[in-house]
N, C-alpha and C positions, 0 to 999 in steps of 0.2 A: 655436615656437622651443625648447621644451625638450629636442626631438630633437636639437639641435645642441649640449648642454652634457651634458658625461661628467664626473662625480667618479671620479678616478682613485684618489686614496688619501688619507686624511685631508683635508688641506685643498688638496689639488691637484685643480685644475680644468682641463678643456680644451673651450674653445669652437671649434665649426667652421662659421662662418658664411662671409661673404666674405672673411674673414681666418681665422687659426687663431690663437687666443690661449690661453697657459698662464698659470694663475694658481698661484704656489708649486709648480712642479714637483717632486714627490717621488716616489721608487721607481717610476720610470718604467721599464718591462720591456724595452724595446728601443730603439735608435736610430732617431726618427721624423725629425730634423732637419727639421721643417716648419713652426716657430713663426715667425710675422708679427710677433707680440708676445709678451714675457714679462714678467709682472707679479709681483714680488716684493713680500710685505707687509712682512717684516722678517727680521732674521739669525738666527733660530733655525734648528737643523740641518733640522728638517723643513718648512721653508718656502725657504730658501734652501741649496740642494743644488747645488754646483759641477757635481758627477758627472752628475747629472740634468739640468741646463740644458745642460749640454754634448750630451745626448741628443735636445734638442727644437731647439736653435737651428740657426740657417743663417747664412750669411755676412751677410746684410742683416737679421737680426732686430733689432728696436728692444726693448731692454731697459728696462722703468720699474720704478724702485726707490727706496727712501728714500735721502737724502744721507748716512747712516750707512755704506751699502753701496758708496758710489761707487768708492772705491780698490780693493776686492775684485774688483768686476766689470771695472774697467779692467785689472787685473792678469791676470784669467781670459781677456780677450779677446787680450792680447797674445801669450798661449801659443800 
């Protein structure tokens, strides 16, 4: 199972099994747009980066966030 887990940078993790899951995407080097699920732990810049979220999310990506980020994510998805 560890073969499917990649530490990208700092606390940023990518899991690629049946679904592609990103945890706190940060410093993503190119547009992957392959995330089935993105999990954000909190709103610090190195855990919640809109620029990096946009590089990994696709139209039907599920984003799991703390309630405190609801408005920010909603506004980001509207753009």
